[in-house]
DRENDO-1510 file (C-alpha; in Angstrom, 1 decimal, always signed):
<recs>
REC; n; res; u; v; w
REC; 1; MET; -16.5; -44.3; +19.0 .
REC; 2; SER; -15.6; -40.6; +19.1 .
REC; 3; PRO; -14.0; -39.1; +15.9 .
REC; 4; GLU; -10.3; -38.7; +16.0 .
REC; 5; PHE; -9.0; -35.2; +16.3 .
REC; 6; ILE; -6.1; -34.6; +13.8 .
REC; 7; LEU; -3.8; -31.7; +14.7 .
REC; 8; PRO; -3.0; -29.7; +11.6 .
REC; 9; ALA; +0.7; -29.6; +10.6 .
REC; 10; VAL; +2.4; -26.6; +11.9 .
REC; 11; ASN; +5.0; -25.0; +9.6 .
REC; 12; LEU; +6.5; -22.0; +11.4 .
REC; 13; GLN; +9.1; -21.5; +8.6 .
REC; 14; CYS; +6.5; -20.1; +6.3 .
REC; 15; ILE; +5.5; -17.4; +8.8 .
REC; 16; LEU; +8.9; -16.7; +10.2 .
REC; 17; PRO; +9.1; -13.1; +9.0 .
REC; 18; GLN; +5.8; -12.3; +10.7 .
REC; 19; ILE; +7.0; -14.0; +13.9 .
REC; 20; LEU; +10.2; -12.0; +13.9 .
REC; 21; LEU; +8.2; -8.7; +13.4 .
REC; 22; CYS; +5.9; -9.6; +16.3 .
REC; 23; LEU; +8.9; -10.4; +18.5 .
REC; 24; THR; +10.5; -7.1; +17.5 .
REC; 25; ALA; +7.3; -5.2; +18.3 .
REC; 26; LEU; +7.1; -6.8; +21.8 .
REC; 27; ALA; +10.8; -6.2; +22.4 .
REC; 28; VAL; +10.3; -2.5; +21.5 .
REC; 29; LEU; +7.4; -2.2; +23.9 .
REC; 30; LEU; +9.3; -3.8; +26.8 .
REC; 31; ILE; +12.4; -1.6; +26.2 .
REC; 32; ASP; +10.2; +1.5; +26.1 .
REC; 33; VAL; +8.7; +0.6; +29.5 .
REC; 34; PHE; +11.9; -0.4; +31.4 .
REC; 35; LEU; +14.5; +1.8; +29.8 .
REC; 36; SER; +14.5; +5.4; +31.0 .
REC; 37; GLY; +15.9; +8.5; +29.2 .
REC; 38; LYS; +16.1; +9.3; +25.6 .
REC; 39; LYS; +15.5; +6.0; +23.7 .
REC; 40; ALA; +13.7; +7.0; +20.5 .
REC; 41; ASN; +16.7; +6.3; +18.3 .
REC; 42; LEU; +17.4; +3.0; +20.1 .
REC; 43; LEU; +13.8; +1.9; +19.5 .
REC; 44; ALA; +14.0; +2.9; +15.9 .
REC; 45; LEU; +17.3; +0.9; +15.4 .
REC; 46; ILE; +15.8; -2.2; +17.0 .
REC; 47; SER; +12.7; -1.9; +14.8 .
REC; 48; LEU; +14.9; -1.4; +11.7 .
REC; 49; ALA; +17.2; -4.4; +12.7 .
REC; 50; GLY; +14.2; -6.7; +13.2 .
REC; 51; THR; +12.6; -5.6; +9.9 .
REC; 52; VAL; +15.8; -6.2; +8.0 .
REC; 53; PHE; +16.3; -9.6; +9.6 .
REC; 54; ALA; +12.7; -10.5; +8.7 .
REC; 55; THR; +13.2; -9.4; +5.1 .
REC; 56; LEU; +16.3; -11.6; +4.8 .
REC; 57; THR; +14.3; -14.6; +6.1 .
REC; 58; LEU; +11.8; -14.1; +3.3 .
REC; 59; PHE; +14.3; -15.4; +0.7 .
REC; 60; SER; +14.2; -18.9; +2.3 .
REC; 61; SER; +10.7; -19.3; +0.8 .
REC; 62; GLN; +11.5; -17.9; -2.6 .
REC; 63; GLY; +10.6; -20.3; -5.3 .
REC; 64; VAL; +8.5; -22.5; -2.9 .
REC; 65; SER; +4.9; -23.3; -3.8 .
REC; 66; ASP; +3.0; -24.8; -0.9 .
REC; 67; THR; +0.2; -24.4; +1.7 .
REC; 68; ALA; +0.5; -24.4; +5.5 .
REC; 69; PHE; -1.8; -24.5; +8.5 .
REC; 70; SER; -4.5; -26.5; +6.6 .
REC; 71; GLY; -4.5; -24.1; +3.7 .
REC; 72; MET; -4.8; -21.0; +5.8 .
REC; 73; ILE; -1.4; -19.8; +4.5 .
REC; 74; LEU; -0.3; -19.8; +0.9 .
REC; 75; VAL; +3.4; -20.0; +0.4 .
REC; 76; ASP; +4.1; -19.0; -3.2 .
REC; 77; GLY; +5.8; -16.4; -5.4 .
REC; 78; PHE; +2.8; -14.0; -5.0 .
REC; 79; THR; +3.2; -14.0; -1.2 .
REC; 80; PHE; +7.0; -13.6; -1.5 .
REC; 81; PHE; +6.8; -10.6; -3.8 .
REC; 82; LEU; +4.2; -8.7; -1.8 .
REC; 83; ASN; +5.8; -9.5; +1.6 .
REC; 84; LEU; +9.1; -8.2; +0.2 .
REC; 85; THR; +7.4; -5.0; -1.0 .
REC; 86; ILE; +5.8; -4.6; +2.5 .
REC; 87; CYS; +9.1; -5.1; +4.3 .
REC; 88; LEU; +10.7; -2.5; +2.0 .
REC; 89; ILE; +7.9; -0.1; +2.8 .
REC; 90; LEU; +8.4; -0.7; +6.5 .
REC; 91; ILE; +12.2; -0.2; +6.3 .
REC; 92; MET; +11.8; +3.1; +4.5 .
REC; 93; THR; +9.1; +4.2; +6.9 .
REC; 94; VAL; +11.3; +3.6; +9.9 .
REC; 95; LEU; +14.3; +5.3; +8.3 .
REC; 96; VAL; +12.2; +8.4; +7.4 .
REC; 97; GLY; +10.4; +8.4; +10.7 .
REC; 98; MET; +13.7; +8.7; +12.7 .
REC; 99; ASN; +14.0; +12.3; +11.6 .
REC; 100; TYR; +10.3; +12.9; +12.3 .
REC; 101; GLN; +10.5; +12.0; +16.0 .
REC; 102; ARG; +10.6; +15.6; +17.1 .
REC; 103; PHE; +6.8; +15.6; +16.6 .
REC; 104; PHE; +6.5; +12.9; +19.3 .
REC; 105; GLU; +8.1; +14.6; +22.2 .
REC; 106; GLY; +6.2; +13.5; +25.4 .
REC; 107; ILE; +4.8; +10.5; +23.6 .
REC; 108; ASN; +6.3; +7.0; +24.1 .
REC; 109; CYS; +7.9; +6.1; +20.8 .
REC; 110; GLY; +7.7; +2.4; +21.7 .
REC; 111; GLU; +4.0; +2.5; +20.9 .
REC; 112; TYR; +4.7; +4.2; +17.6 .
REC; 113; TYR; +7.1; +1.5; +16.4 .
REC; 114; SER; +5.2; -1.4; +17.8 .
REC; 115; LEU; +2.1; -0.3; +16.0 .
REC; 116; LEU; +4.0; +0.1; +12.7 .
REC; 117; LEU; +5.4; -3.5; +13.1 .
REC; 118; PHE; +2.0; -5.0; +14.0 .
REC; 119; SER; +0.3; -3.3; +11.1 .
REC; 120; ALA; +3.0; -4.7; +8.8 .
REC; 121; VAL; +2.3; -8.2; +10.2 .
REC; 122; GLY; -1.4; -7.7; +9.3 .
REC; 123; MET; -0.4; -6.7; +5.7 .
REC; 124; MET; +1.9; -9.7; +5.3 .
REC; 125; PHE; -0.8; -12.1; +6.5 .
REC; 126; MET; -3.3; -10.5; +4.0 .
REC; 127; ALA; -0.8; -11.2; +1.2 .
REC; 128; ALA; -0.4; -14.8; +2.4 .
REC; 129; ALA; -4.0; -15.6; +3.3 .
REC; 130; GLY; -5.5; -18.7; +1.7 .
REC; 131; ASN; -8.7; -18.5; +3.7 .
REC; 132; LEU; -11.2; -15.7; +4.0 .
REC; 133; ILE; -11.2; -15.9; +7.8 .
REC; 134; LEU; -7.5; -15.3; +8.0 .
REC; 135; LEU; -7.9; -12.5; +5.4 .
REC; 136; PHE; -10.4; -10.7; +7.6 .
REC; 137; VAL; -8.4; -11.1; +10.8 .
REC; 138; ALA; -5.3; -9.9; +9.1 .
REC; 139; LEU; -7.1; -6.9; +7.7 .
REC; 140; GLU; -8.4; -6.0; +11.2 .
REC; 141; LEU; -4.9; -6.3; +12.7 .
REC; 142; MET; -3.6; -4.0; +10.1 .
REC; 143; SER; -6.5; -1.6; +10.3 .
REC; 144; VAL; -6.7; -1.2; +14.1 .
REC; 145; ALA; -3.0; -0.3; +14.2 .
REC; 146; ILE; -3.4; +2.2; +11.4 .
REC; 147; TYR; -6.4; +3.8; +13.1 .
REC; 148; VAL; -4.2; +4.6; +16.1 .
REC; 149; LEU; -1.2; +5.7; +14.1 .
REC; 150; VAL; -3.4; +8.2; +12.1 .
REC; 151; GLY; -4.4; +9.9; +15.4 .
REC; 152; PHE; -0.9; +9.8; +16.9 .
REC; 153; HIS; -0.7; +13.6; +17.0 .
REC; 154; LYS; -3.0; +13.6; +20.0 .
REC; 155; THR; -2.7; +17.3; +20.6 .
REC; 156; GLN; -3.7; +18.2; +17.0 .
REC; 157; LEU; -7.4; +18.3; +16.4 .
REC; 158; ARG; -7.2; +17.4; +12.7 .
REC; 159; SER; -5.2; +14.3; +13.5 .
REC; 160; VAL; -7.8; +13.1; +16.0 .
REC; 161; GLU; -10.6; +14.0; +13.6 .
REC; 162; ALA; -8.9; +12.0; +10.8 .
REC; 163; ALA; -8.4; +9.0; +13.1 .
REC; 164; LEU; -12.1; +9.0; +14.1 .
REC; 165; LYS; -13.3; +9.4; +10.5 .
REC; 166; TYR; -11.1; +6.6; +9.3 .
REC; 167; PHE; -12.1; +4.3; +12.2 .
REC; 168; LEU; -15.9; +4.9; +11.7 .
REC; 169; LEU; -15.8; +4.5; +7.9 .
REC; 170; GLY; -13.3; +1.6; +8.1 .
REC; 171; ALA; -15.5; -0.3; +10.6 .
REC; 172; PHE; -18.5; +0.3; +8.3 .
REC; 173; ALA; -16.6; -1.0; +5.3 .
REC; 174; ALA; -15.4; -4.0; +7.3 .
REC; 175; SER; -18.9; -5.0; +8.0 .
REC; 176; PHE; -19.7; -5.0; +4.2 .
REC; 177; LEU; -16.6; -7.2; +3.7 .
REC; 178; LEU; -17.5; -9.7; +6.4 .
REC; 179; LEU; -21.1; -10.0; +5.0 .
REC; 180; GLY; -19.6; -10.5; +1.5 .
REC; 181; PHE; -17.5; -13.3; +2.8 .
REC; 182; ALA; -20.5; -14.9; +4.4 .
REC; 183; PHE; -22.4; -14.8; +1.1 .
REC; 184; LEU; -19.4; -16.3; -0.7 .
REC; 185; TYR; -19.4; -19.1; +1.9 .
REC; 186; GLY; -23.1; -19.6; +1.4 .
REC; 187; ALA; -22.7; -19.9; -2.4 .
REC; 188; THR; -19.6; -22.2; -2.4 .
REC; 189; GLY; -19.7; -23.9; +1.0 .
REC; 190; THR; -16.1; -23.0; +1.9 .
REC; 191; MET; -13.9; -20.2; +3.1 .
REC; 192; ASP; -10.8; -21.7; +1.6 .
REC; 193; ILE; -9.8; -19.7; -1.5 .
REC; 194; LEU; -8.3; -22.7; -3.4 .
REC; 195; ALA; -11.3; -24.9; -2.5 .
REC; 196; MET; -13.6; -22.1; -3.6 .
REC; 197; THR; -11.8; -22.0; -6.9 .
REC; 198; GLU; -12.1; -25.7; -7.4 .
REC; 199; TYR; -15.8; -25.7; -6.5 .
REC; 200; ILE; -16.6; -22.9; -9.0 .
REC; 201; ARG; -14.6; -24.8; -11.7 .
REC; 202; THR; -16.4; -28.0; -11.2 .
REC; 203; ASN; -19.8; -26.4; -10.6 .
REC; 204; PRO; -20.1; -23.6; -13.2 .
REC; 205; GLU; -23.8; -23.2; -12.5 .
REC; 206; VAL; -22.9; -21.4; -9.3 .
REC; 207; LEU; -21.8; -18.5; -11.4 .
REC; 208; GLN; -25.4; -17.7; -12.0 .
REC; 209; SER; -26.1; -17.6; -8.3 .
REC; 210; GLY; -27.4; -14.4; -6.9 .
REC; 211; LEU; -25.7; -15.2; -3.6 .
REC; 212; LEU; -22.3; -15.4; -5.3 .
REC; 213; LEU; -22.9; -12.1; -7.1 .
REC; 214; ALA; -24.0; -10.4; -3.9 .
REC; 215; GLY; -21.0; -11.7; -2.0 .
REC; 216; ALA; -18.7; -10.4; -4.8 .
REC; 217; LEU; -20.4; -7.0; -4.7 .
REC; 218; LEU; -20.1; -6.7; -0.9 .
REC; 219; THR; -16.5; -7.9; -1.0 .
REC; 220; VAL; -15.4; -5.4; -3.6 .
REC; 221; THR; -17.2; -2.7; -1.5 .
REC; 222; GLY; -15.1; -3.5; +1.5 .
REC; 223; LEU; -11.8; -3.8; -0.4 .
REC; 224; GLY; -12.7; -0.8; -2.5 .
REC; 225; PHE; -12.6; +1.3; +0.6 .
REC; 226; LYS; -9.1; +0.2; +1.4 .
REC; 227; ILE; -7.8; +0.9; -2.0 .
REC; 228; SER; -9.6; +4.3; -2.3 .
REC; 229; MET; -11.7; +3.2; -5.3 .
REC; 230; VAL; -14.4; +5.6; -6.4 .
REC; 231; PRO; -17.1; +5.9; -5.0 .
REC; 232; PHE; -15.5; +4.7; -1.7 .
REC; 233; HIS; -12.7; +7.3; -1.7 .
REC; 234; MET; -14.1; +10.3; +0.1 .
REC; 235; TRP; -12.2; +9.6; +3.4 .
REC; 236; THR; -8.8; +9.6; +1.7 .
REC; 237; PRO; -7.9; +13.3; +1.4 .
REC; 238; ASP; -9.0; +14.2; +5.0 .
REC; 239; VAL; -7.3; +11.1; +6.5 .
REC; 240; TYR; -4.1; +11.6; +4.5 .
REC; 241; ASP; -4.0; +15.3; +5.4 .
REC; 242; GLY; -4.6; +14.8; +9.2 .
REC; 243; ALA; -2.3; +11.8; +9.7 .
REC; 244; PRO; +1.4; +12.3; +10.6 .
REC; 245; THR; +3.2; +12.6; +7.3 .
REC; 246; VAL; +5.3; +9.5; +7.7 .
REC; 247; ILE; +2.2; +7.5; +8.5 .
REC; 248; THR; +0.4; +8.9; +5.5 .
REC; 249; GLY; +3.2; +7.5; +3.3 .
REC; 250; PHE; +3.1; +4.1; +5.1 .
REC; 251; MET; -0.7; +3.9; +4.8 .
REC; 252; ALA; -0.8; +5.0; +1.2 .
REC; 253; THR; +1.6; +2.2; +0.1 .
REC; 254; GLY; +1.3; -0.7; +2.6 .
REC; 255; VAL; -2.5; -0.7; +3.0 .
REC; 256; LYS; -2.9; -0.4; -0.8 .
REC; 257; ALA; -0.5; -3.3; -1.4 .
REC; 258; ALA; -2.3; -5.5; +1.1 .
REC; 259; ALA; -5.8; -4.6; -0.2 .
REC; 260; PHE; -4.8; -5.3; -3.8 .
REC; 261; ALA; -3.3; -8.6; -2.7 .
REC; 262; ALA; -6.7; -9.6; -1.4 .
REC; 263; LEU; -8.4; -8.3; -4.5 .
REC; 264; VAL; -6.2; -10.4; -6.8 .
REC; 265; ARG; -6.5; -13.5; -4.6 .
REC; 266; ILE; -10.3; -13.4; -4.7 .
REC; 267; PHE; -11.3; -11.8; -8.0 .
REC; 268; MET; -8.6; -12.8; -10.4 .
REC; 269; VAL; -8.7; -16.6; -9.5 .
REC; 270; PRO; -11.9; -17.9; -7.8 .
REC; 271; LEU; -14.2; -15.3; -9.3 .
REC; 272; SER; -12.4; -14.7; -12.6 .
REC; 273; SER; -15.2; -16.6; -14.4 .
REC; 274; LEU; -18.0; -14.2; -13.4 .
REC; 275; PRO; -20.1; -12.8; -16.2 .
REC; 276; VAL; -18.7; -10.1; -18.4 .
REC; 277; ASP; -21.0; -7.5; -16.8 .
REC; 278; TRP; -19.0; -7.9; -13.6 .
REC; 279; THR; -15.7; -7.1; -15.5 .
REC; 280; MET; -17.4; -4.0; -16.7 .
REC; 281; ILE; -18.0; -2.9; -13.1 .
REC; 282; PHE; -14.3; -2.8; -12.6 .
REC; 283; TRP; -13.9; -1.1; -16.0 .
REC; 284; VAL; -16.2; +1.7; -15.0 .
REC; 285; ALA; -14.6; +1.9; -11.5 .
REC; 286; ALA; -11.1; +2.2; -13.0 .
REC; 287; VAL; -12.1; +5.1; -15.3 .
REC; 288; LEU; -14.0; +6.9; -12.5 .
REC; 289; THR; -11.2; +6.4; -10.0 .
REC; 290; MET; -8.5; +7.7; -12.4 .
REC; 291; THR; -10.5; +10.6; -13.6 .
REC; 292; VAL; -11.9; +11.8; -10.2 .
REC; 293; GLY; -8.4; +11.5; -8.6 .
REC; 294; ASN; -6.6; +13.4; -11.3 .
REC; 295; PHE; -9.0; +16.2; -11.9 .
REC; 296; ILE; -9.6; +17.0; -8.2 .
REC; 297; ALA; -5.8; +16.9; -7.7 .
REC; 298; LEU; -5.4; +19.7; -10.2 .
REC; 299; ALA; -7.1; +22.1; -7.8 .
REC; 300; GLN; -5.1; +21.3; -4.6 .
REC; 301; ASP; -2.8; +23.7; -3.0 .
REC; 302; SER; -1.8; +21.3; -0.2 .
REC; 303; ILE; +0.7; +18.8; -1.5 .
REC; 304; LYS; -0.5; +16.1; +1.0 .
REC; 305; ARG; -4.0; +16.4; -0.3 .
REC; 306; MET; -2.7; +16.5; -3.9 .
REC; 307; LEU; -0.8; +13.2; -3.2 .
REC; 308; ALA; -4.0; +11.8; -1.6 .
REC; 309; TYR; -6.0; +12.4; -4.8 .
REC; 310; SER; -3.0; +11.2; -6.8 .
REC; 311; GLY; -3.2; +7.9; -4.7 .
REC; 312; ILE; -6.8; +7.6; -5.8 .
REC; 313; ALA; -5.8; +8.0; -9.4 .
REC; 314; HIS; -3.0; +5.4; -9.1 .
REC; 315; ALA; -5.6; +3.0; -7.6 .
REC; 316; GLY; -7.4; +3.5; -10.9 .
REC; 317; TYR; -4.4; +2.5; -12.9 .
REC; 318; LEU; -4.0; -0.6; -10.8 .
REC; 319; LEU; -7.6; -1.5; -11.4 .
REC; 320; ILE; -6.8; -1.6; -15.2 .
REC; 321; GLY; -4.7; -4.6; -14.3 .
REC; 322; VAL; -7.7; -6.2; -12.5 .
REC; 323; VAL; -9.9; -5.6; -15.5 .
REC; 324; ALA; -7.3; -7.1; -17.9 .
REC; 325; GLY; -6.8; -10.3; -15.9 .
REC; 326; GLY; -4.3; -12.9; -16.8 .
REC; 327; GLU; -0.7; -13.5; -15.8 .
REC; 328; MET; +0.8; -10.5; -17.4 .
REC; 329; ALA; -1.8; -8.2; -15.7 .
REC; 330; GLN; -1.0; -9.8; -12.3 .
REC; 331; ALA; +2.7; -9.3; -12.8 .
REC; 332; GLY; +2.0; -5.7; -13.8 .
REC; 333; ILE; +0.1; -5.0; -10.6 .
REC; 334; LEU; +2.9; -6.5; -8.5 .
REC; 335; PHE; +5.6; -4.4; -10.3 .
REC; 336; TYR; +3.5; -1.3; -10.1 .
REC; 337; LEU; +2.9; -1.8; -6.3 .
REC; 338; LEU; +6.7; -2.0; -5.8 .
REC; 339; VAL; +7.3; +1.1; -7.8 .
REC; 340; TYR; +4.5; +2.9; -6.0 .
REC; 341; ALA; +6.1; +2.1; -2.7 .
REC; 342; PHE; +9.3; +3.8; -3.6 .
REC; 343; MET; +7.9; +6.9; -5.1 .
REC; 344; ASN; +5.2; +7.6; -2.5 .
REC; 345; ILE; +7.4; +6.9; +0.5 .
REC; 346; GLY; +10.0; +9.2; -1.0 .
REC; 347; ALA; +7.5; +12.0; -1.7 .
REC; 348; PHE; +6.0; +11.9; +1.8 .
REC; 349; GLY; +9.5; +11.6; +3.2 .
REC; 350; VAL; +10.4; +15.0; +1.7 .
REC; 351; LEU; +7.3; +16.4; +3.2 .
REC; 352; ALA; +8.2; +14.9; +6.6 .
REC; 353; LEU; +11.6; +16.5; +6.5 .
REC; 354; LEU; +10.1; +19.9; +5.8 .
REC; 355; GLY; +7.8; +19.7; +8.9 .
REC; 356; LYS; +8.4; +21.4; +12.2 .
REC; 357; LYS; +7.1; +20.6; +15.6 .
REC; 358; GLU; +4.4; +23.2; +15.5 .
REC; 359; THR; +3.2; +22.5; +12.0 .
REC; 360; GLU; +3.8; +20.6; +8.9 .
REC; 361; TYR; +4.7; +22.6; +5.8 .
REC; 362; ASN; +3.1; +21.0; +2.8 .
REC; 363; THR; +1.6; +23.8; +0.6 .
REC; 364; LEU; +3.1; +24.7; -2.8 .
REC; 365; ASN; +4.3; +28.0; -1.4 .
REC; 366; ASP; +6.3; +26.1; +1.2 .
REC; 367; PHE; +8.3; +24.5; -1.6 .
REC; 368; SER; +9.2; +27.9; -3.2 .
REC; 369; GLY; +12.9; +27.9; -4.1 .
REC; 370; LEU; +13.6; +24.6; -2.4 .
REC; 371; GLY; +15.4; +23.1; -5.4 .
REC; 372; LEU; +17.8; +26.0; -5.6 .
REC; 373; LYS; +18.5; +26.2; -1.9 .
REC; 374; TYR; +18.8; +22.5; -1.3 .
REC; 375; PRO; +19.8; +20.9; -4.7 .
REC; 376; ILE; +20.1; +17.3; -3.6 .
REC; 377; LEU; +16.7; +17.3; -1.8 .
REC; 378; GLY; +15.2; +19.1; -4.8 .
REC; 379; LEU; +16.6; +16.5; -7.2 .
REC; 380; ALA; +15.1; +13.7; -5.1 .
REC; 381; MET; +11.7; +15.4; -5.2 .
REC; 382; VAL; +12.0; +15.7; -9.0 .
REC; 383; VAL; +12.7; +12.0; -9.3 .
REC; 384; PHE; +9.6; +11.2; -7.1 .
REC; 385; MET; +7.4; +13.6; -9.1 .
REC; 386; PHE; +8.6; +12.3; -12.5 .
REC; 387; SER; +7.9; +8.7; -11.4 .
REC; 388; LEU; +4.4; +9.5; -10.1 .
REC; 389; ALA; +3.7; +11.3; -13.4 .
REC; 390; GLY; +4.9; +8.2; -15.3 .
REC; 391; ILE; +7.7; +10.1; -17.2 .
REC; 392; PRO; +10.6; +7.9; -18.5 .
REC; 393; PRO; +13.1; +6.7; -17.5 .
REC; 394; THR; +11.6; +6.2; -14.1 .
REC; 395; GLY; +9.9; +3.1; -12.5 .
REC; 396; GLY; +6.5; +4.8; -12.7 .
REC; 397; PHE; +6.7; +4.8; -16.5 .
REC; 398; MET; +7.6; +1.1; -16.6 .
REC; 399; GLY; +4.8; +0.3; -14.2 .
REC; 400; LYS; +2.2; +1.9; -16.3 .
REC; 401; LEU; +3.7; +0.5; -19.5 .
REC; 402; TYR; +3.4; -3.1; -18.2 .
REC; 403; ILE; -0.2; -2.7; -17.0 .
REC; 404; PHE; -1.3; -0.9; -20.1 .
REC; 405; SER; +0.3; -3.5; -22.3 .
REC; 406; ALA; -1.5; -6.3; -20.4 .
REC; 407; ALA; -4.9; -4.4; -20.9 .
REC; 408; ILE; -4.2; -4.0; -24.7 .
REC; 409; GLU; -3.4; -7.7; -25.0 .
REC; 410; SER; -6.7; -8.5; -23.3 .
REC; 411; GLY; -8.6; -6.2; -25.8 .
REC; 412; TYR; -9.3; -3.2; -23.5 .
REC; 413; VAL; -7.9; -0.6; -25.9 .
REC; 414; TRP; -10.2; +2.2; -24.9 .
REC; 415; LEU; -9.5; +1.7; -21.3 .
REC; 416; VAL; -5.8; +2.1; -22.0 .
REC; 417; VAL; -6.6; +5.3; -24.0 .
REC; 418; LEU; -8.5; +6.8; -21.1 .
REC; 419; GLY; -5.7; +5.7; -18.7 .
REC; 420; ALA; -3.1; +7.4; -21.0 .
REC; 421; ALA; -5.2; +10.6; -21.2 .
REC; 422; ASN; -5.5; +10.7; -17.4 .
REC; 423; SER; -1.7; +10.3; -17.2 .
REC; 424; VAL; -1.3; +13.4; -19.4 .
REC; 425; VAL; -3.6; +15.3; -17.1 .
REC; 426; ALA; -1.6; +14.2; -14.0 .
REC; 427; ILE; +1.6; +15.6; -15.5 .
REC; 428; TYR; +0.4; +19.1; -14.9 .
REC; 429; TYR; +0.0; +18.9; -11.1 .
REC; 430; TYR; +3.2; +16.9; -10.6 .
REC; 431; LEU; +5.3; +19.3; -12.7 .
REC; 432; ARG; +3.7; +22.3; -10.9 .
REC; 433; VAL; +5.6; +21.2; -7.8 .
REC; 434; ILE; +8.9; +21.1; -9.7 .
REC; 435; VAL; +8.2; +24.6; -11.2 .
REC; 436; VAL; +7.6; +26.1; -7.8 .
REC; 437; MET; +10.8; +24.5; -6.4 .
REC; 438; TYR; +13.0; +26.0; -9.2 .
REC; 439; PHE; +11.2; +29.0; -10.6 .
REC; 440; ARG; +9.7; +30.7; -7.5 .
REC; 441; ASP; +11.7; +32.5; -4.9 .
REC; 442; GLY; +11.4; +31.2; -1.4 .
REC; 443; THR; +10.5; +33.8; +1.3 .
REC; 444; GLY; +10.1; +33.7; +5.0 .
REC; 445; GLU; +10.7; +30.7; +7.3 .
REC; 446; GLN; +9.3; +28.1; +5.0 .
REC; 447; ALA; +12.7; +27.9; +3.3 .
REC; 448; ALA; +14.4; +26.6; +6.5 .
REC; 449; PHE; +14.1; +23.0; +7.7 .
REC; 450; PRO; +16.1; +20.7; +10.0 .
REC; 451; VAL; +19.3; +19.2; +8.8 .
REC; 452; PRO; +18.5; +15.7; +7.4 .
REC; 453; SER; +19.6; +12.9; +9.7 .
REC; 454; PRO; +21.7; +10.0; +8.3 .
REC; 455; ALA; +18.6; +7.8; +8.6 .
REC; 456; ILE; +16.3; +10.0; +6.4 .
REC; 457; THR; +19.2; +10.5; +3.9 .
REC; 458; VAL; +19.5; +6.7; +3.6 .
REC; 459; GLY; +15.7; +6.3; +3.3 .
REC; 460; LEU; +15.2; +9.0; +0.6 .
REC; 461; SER; +18.3; +7.7; -1.3 .
REC; 462; LEU; +16.9; +4.1; -1.2 .
REC; 463; ALA; +13.6; +5.4; -2.5 .
REC; 464; ALA; +15.2; +7.4; -5.3 .
REC; 465; ALA; +17.6; +4.6; -6.3 .
REC; 466; GLY; +14.8; +2.1; -6.4 .
REC; 467; ILE; +12.8; +4.3; -8.8 .
REC; 468; ILE; +15.8; +4.8; -11.1 .
REC; 469; VAL; +16.8; +1.1; -11.1 .
REC; 470; LEU; +13.2; -0.1; -11.7 .
REC; 471; GLY; +13.0; +2.4; -14.6 .
REC; 472; VAL; +16.4; +1.8; -16.3 .
REC; 473; PHE; +16.9; -1.9; -15.4 .
REC; 474; PRO; +13.4; -3.3; -15.0 .
REC; 475; SER; +13.9; -6.7; -16.6 .
REC; 476; SER; +15.0; -8.6; -13.5 .
REC; 477; PHE; +12.2; -7.2; -11.4 .
REC; 478; TRP; +9.7; -7.8; -14.2 .
REC; 479; ASP; +10.9; -11.4; -14.5 .
REC; 480; LEU; +10.5; -11.8; -10.7 .
REC; 481; ALA; +7.0; -10.4; -10.9 .
REC; 482; ARG; +6.0; -12.7; -13.8 .
REC; 483; ASN; +7.3; -15.7; -11.8 .
REC; 484; SER; +5.2; -14.5; -8.8 .
REC; 485; VAL; +1.7; -14.6; -10.3 .
REC; 486; PHE; -1.2; -16.4; -8.5 .
REC; 487; LEU; -2.0; -19.4; -10.7 .
REC; 488; TYR; -4.1; -21.8; -8.6 .
</recs>
């Protein structure tokens, strides 16, 4: 008698936001093909409408804790919070990108928006993945779209070079990640994250397995590349500098959020019982990542490269939460990722506004006198720089406060001391941008830039408002983050 085939239960409700984003991406591609004439703004509006609708549907799963598709999808507060963060990143990126379309003359904007949407779908599936197979497929969906977006300036050599470098190194890192997943499967006999957690809990002897440790090392290598963790960070400044500025902001926030989601799913639950020496690896990685990022950022004249090294440093702060472990640390990571989305998209949005078709102005000299000539834009940049530096009363200060508090509760006092020292170092290069904007006279054509469109005005206003609200009234968002931790 042949075994009965049981069709797994299909719950489309739990992936409705991803479905809507996919349908929006396909609609954008079709409209781009069949509608002639100027259609960039129409495609942007359709992408924005689809993303807003998908964001609203997220709230139907708020407070739900369940699995779907035979455990492939985890429906919980952790998924909700990260998917909300990714949708906000996508909304702000589309808004900021509408003013940036002058760079894409002669290029079909349908491809641009569809790739943005598909990459966001990959990020959201990474946040919801309950199985290592789905996690890897989602990571590749996100990565392939980002590779193309990085090289979207096809006529600019540095953009093509950045895309090729990111593709080659990303493919190499993905092979490490896939091999690590294979070793984890060999040690536990399952690809399901919850089943892996239960197996390790009931069979503690597996923690001494060399296969499990090798799988963990290879996995952190692959994910470490995505979060720009030292020593897997060398690609970051070149790729950030060569990519279109709007894509740099999207990649710096969305990819980091998705990669940290995977890191938390794997290392803070199934592998949380690994020996103390493994925790020390993250301890050392956090210190090196903070220190290398901050000190090299001090020497940068290009603001895009400075923000790239700043992103490396912020990955180090987030790794402090991974070292600390526990519910409060998870909540701190979630809160920090939300704040990081607002302040980074905002900073890169200002850079995108300053750009022209022929070139992108992003050196310190290009910001000379900006705050005096354009007070509102200068004030927005001050908010973004203050938040990145962790100066109160911005969201960046509260994000660091929550993560540092979690580390102190877990006994990692010296790690917090080093994190605070690095934050003091970082203040110098962030405030240097503000000093140039207000205390150096602007000369030449660098002082002129296109009039902001309503879309980018809304995008930058949303980013600045988010930073202020998260800094002054953080309690509601902190409670939401604390209720969204991964507890299986």
